[in-house]
C-alpha positions in Angstrom: 12.8 -10.6 -16.2 12.0 -13.4 -13.7 11.8 -13.5 -9.9 14.3 -15.3 -7.8 11.9 -16.7 -5.2 11.5 -20.5 -4.9 7.9 -20.1 -6.0 7.5 -17.5 -8.7 4.7 -15.0 -8.2 2.0 -14.4 -10.8 1.1 -10.8 -10.5 -2.0 -11.0 -12.7 -4.4 -11.8 -9.8 -3.3 -9.1 -7.4 -3.2 -6.7 -10.4 -6.9 -7.1 -10.8 -7.4 -5.5 -7.4 -4.9 -2.8 -8.3 -7.0 -1.9 -11.3 -10.1 -1.7 -9.1 -8.3 0.4 -6.5 -7.1 2.7 -9.3 -10.7 3.1 -10.5 -11.8 4.1 -7.0 -9.1 6.8 -6.8 -10.2 8.1 -10.3 -13.9 8.1 -9.4 -13.2 10.2 -6.3 -11.0 12.7 -8.0 -7.7 11.5 -6.5 -6.2 10.2 -9.7 -5.1 11.3 -13.2 -6.9 10.4 -16.4 -3.7 8.7 -17.7 -4.0 6.0 -15.0 -7.7 5.2 -15.7 -8.2 1.9 -17.4 -11.3 0.3 -19.0 -10.8 -2.8 -16.9 -10.8 -0.7 -13.8 -14.0 1.1 -14.7 -15.7 -2.2 -15.5 -14.7 -3.6 -12.1 -16.0 -0.5 -10.4 -19.4 -1.0 -12.0 -19.5 -4.7 -11.2 -18.6 -4.1 -7.6 -21.1 -1.3 -6.9 -24.0 -3.6 -5.8 -21.7 -5.5 -3.4 -20.3 -2.3 -2.0 -23.8 -1.0 -1.3 -24.8 -4.2 0.6 -21.6 -4.1 2.6 -22.1 -0.5 3.6 -25.6 -1.3 4.7 -24.6 -4.4 6.7 -21.4 -3.4 8.4 -21.4 0.4 8.1 -18.5 0.5 5.7 -17.3 -1.1 2.5 -14.1 -1.6 0.5 -14.3 1.9 -1.0 -14.7 3.4 2.5 -11.6 1.6 3.7 -9.6 2.4 0.5 -10.3 6.1 0.9 -9.6 6.2 4.6 -6.3 4.5 4.3 -5.2 6.4 1.2 -5.9 9.9 2.5 -4.5 9.1 6.0 -1.3 7.8 4.4 -1.1 10.9 2.2 -1.4 13.1 5.2 1.4 11.2 7.0 3.6 11.3 3.9 3.3 15.1 3.8 4.3 15.3 7.5 7.4 13.2 6.8 8.4 15.6 4.0 7.6 18.9 5.6 8.5 18.1 9.2 11.2 15.4 8.9 12.8 16.6 5.7 12.3 13.3 3.7 13.3 13.8 0.1 13.4 10.1 -1.1 10.1 8.1 -1.4 9.6 4.5 -2.4 6.1 3.2 -3.0 6.1 -0.6 -3.3 3.1 -2.3 -4.9 2.4 1.0 -6.6 -0.2 -0.5 -9.0 -2.1 2.3 -10.7 -1.7 4.6 -7.6 -1.7 8.3 -8.5 0.4 9.1 -5.4 3.7 9.5 -7.3 2.2 12.1 -9.7 0.6 14.0 -6.9 3.7 14.1 -4.7 6.0 15.2 -7.5 3.5 18.0 -8.4 3.3 19.2 -4.8 6.9 18.5 -3.8 9.1 18.7 -7.0 12.3 18.3 -4.9 11.6 14.7 -3.9 13.0 11.7 -5.6 10.0 9.4 -6.2 10.4 5.7 -7.1 7.4 3.5 -7.8 7.9 -0.3 -7.6 5.8 -3.4 -8.4 6.1 -6.9 -9.8 7.5 -6.7 -13.4 4.2 -6.9 -15.2 2.5 -4.1 -13.3 5.7 -2.0 -13.2 6.0 -2.2 -17.0 2.3 -1.1 -17.4 2.8 1.8 -14.9 6.0 2.9 -16.5 4.3 2.9 -20.0 1.5 5.1 -18.7 3.8 7.6 -17.0 6.2 7.7 -20.0 3.4 8.4 -22.4 2.5 11.5 -20.4 6.1 12.6 -20.0 6.0 12.0 -16.3 9.1 9.8 -16.0 12.5 11.3 -15.5 15.6 11.4 -13.2 13.5 12.1 -10.1 10.4 10.0 -10.9 11.2 6.4 -11.8 9.4 3.0 -11.9 11.3 -0.2 -11.2 10.4 -3.9 -10.8 10.6 -5.5 -7.4 9.6 -8.8 -5.7 9.4 -8.4 -1.9 9.9 -12.1 -1.5 13.1 -12.4 -3.6 16.1 -13.3 -1.5 18.7 -12.5 -4.2 19.0 -10.8 -7.6 18.0 -7.4 -9.0 14.4 -7.6 -7.8 15.4 -8.1 -4.2 14.3 -5.3 -1.8 17.8 -4.5 -0.6 19.2 -4.3 -4.1 16.4 -2.1 -5.3 16.9 0.4 -2.5 20.7 0.4 -3.0 20.3 0.9 -6.8 17.7 3.7 -6.9 18.5 5.9 -3.9 21.3 8.0 -2.4 22.0 5.7 0.5 23.5 8.5 2.7 20.0 10.0 3.1 16.8 8.6 4.8 14.0 7.2 2.7 10.3 6.8 3.2 8.8 3.5 2.2 5.1 3.0 1.5 3.2 -0.2 1.0 -0.5 0.3 0.5 -2.8 -2.6 -0.4 0.0 -5.2 -0.2 0.5 -6.8 3.2 -3.0 -8.4 3.5 -2.2 -10.7 0.6 0.3 -12.6 2.7 0.1 -14.7 5.8 1.6 -13.0 8.8 4.7 -15.2 8.9 5.5 -14.4 5.3 5.0 -10.6 5.5 6.8 -10.5 8.8 9.9 -11.6 6.9 9.6 -8.7 4.6 9.0 -6.3 7.5 12.2 -7.5 9.3 14.3 -7.1 6.2 12.8 -3.7 5.5 13.5 -2.6 9.1 17.1 -3.7 8.8 17.6 -1.8 5.5 16.0 1.3 6.9 18.2 1.2 10.1 21.2 1.7 7.8 19.6 5.0 6.8 18.8 6.9 10.1 15.7 9.0 9.9 13.9 6.6 7.5 10.3 5.6 8.0 7.7 3.1 6.8 3.9 3.6 6.2 1.4 0.8 5.6 -2.1 -0.3 6.5 -3.5 -3.3 8.2 -7.1 -4.6 8.6 -8.4 -5.5 12.1 -10.7 -8.4 12.5 -13.9 -7.0 14.0 -14.9 -7.7 17.5 -18.5 -8.6 16.6 -18.6 -12.5 16.2 -21.4 -12.3 13.6 -19.1 -10.3 11.3 -16.0 -12.6 11.6 -17.3 -15.6 9.7 -18.5 -13.6 6.6 -15.3 -11.6 6.5 -13.2 -14.7 6.7 -15.3 -16.1 3.8 -14.8 -12.9 1.8 -11.1 -13.0 2.5 -11.0 -16.6 1.2 -12.9 -15.6 -2.0 -10.6 -12.7 -2.6 -7.6 -14.9 -2.0 -8.9 -17.3 -4.7 -9.6 -14.5 -7.1 -6.1 -13.0 -6.6 -4.2 -16.4 -6.1 -2.9 -14.9 -2.9 -3.3 -15.6 0.9 -5.6 -12.9 2.1 -5.3 -12.5 5.9 -6.4 -10.4 8.8 -3.2 -10.2 10.8 -4.2 -8.5 14.1 -7.1 -8.3 16.6 -6.1 -4.9 18.0 -3.9 -1.9 17.9 -1.5 -3.0 20.6 -1.0 -6.4 19.0 0.0 -4.7 15.7 2.3 -2.2 17.5 4.1 -5.0 19.4 4.5 -7.2 16.3 6.0 -4.4 14.1 8.3 -3.5 17.0 9.4 -7.2 17.2 10.2 -7.0 13.5 12.9 -4.4 14.3 11.2 -1.0 13.9 12.3 1.4 16.7 9.0 3.4 17.1 5.6 2.2 15.9 2.4 4.2 15.8 -1.0 2.7 14.9 -3.4 5.3 13.5 -7.2 4.9 13.6 -9.0 6.8 10.9 -11.5 8.0 13.5 -8.7 10.3 14.7 -8.8 12.1 11.4 -12.6 12.6 11.1 -13.3 16.3 10.6 -9.6 16.8 9.9 -9.3 15.0 6.6 -12.0 14.6 3.9 -12.4 10.9 4.6 -15.6 8.9 4.7 -16.7 7.8 8.2 -17.5 4.3 9.1 -20.7 3.6 11.2 -18.7 1.7 13.8 -15.0 1.3 14.6 -13.1 1.3 11.2 -11.6 -2.0 10.3 -8.5 -0.3 8.8 -5.5 1.1 10.6 -2.5 2.9 9.2 0.9 1.9 10.6 3.7 4.5 10.9 7.0 2.9 11.8 10.3 4.8 12.3 13.9 3.6 12.3 
């Protein structure tokens, strides 16, 4: 299967970060053994010295931010299910995320669909199938968020895999920072339009804030450039503050937007604490 965008996407670069993220989930007891990979474990070991330096210098590191965003998003998902009655969940850029397994175990009534570029989707489906996890209410499907036509297009995937008379919850974790703001804004606008057709739907994601300290801005931009080279993507910090993020997502068509700071969940959720204001925010947008 091929994408229908003008410039085909090579998923192998971003997939390397998905394997590292999956290794972090597994190391901290959030994942299943069936999703653990040798490549991920190797990346975890290789990254450990850099993570230690980052934590010492800026009071947090990639692992801190990964755990903060993942557990806050999980908390908000559960609220959507228990308080708003959501029964259909789509996780885009699922990678080796354990979320689908955990949600289906805790809420067996939900219809869970995991989606990623074809290569990663095939890998994820094989892992879940080998463990007998795939079925009518737990599926994996290929998607390309930049496709403007064809079966990988966002709108066609949603129409194909869900009951379109019911609301859905869409999650993108670890995806949006790999695109310039103009590019990902196009996806956000299309997603908002699709969710508006299903009243009660919602969207959860994360964004990284550029720190206010000038001394941290240059090294972080350099790090983003290096990560972009490694993943063959366009790593970006999109916003300077919470209000800017809120206004931008509202401008993309979402009716109500909340921007959650992990600090609000210290002592409530078992998340690591940053020494200063966390760079990560979790976005909750409703239609």
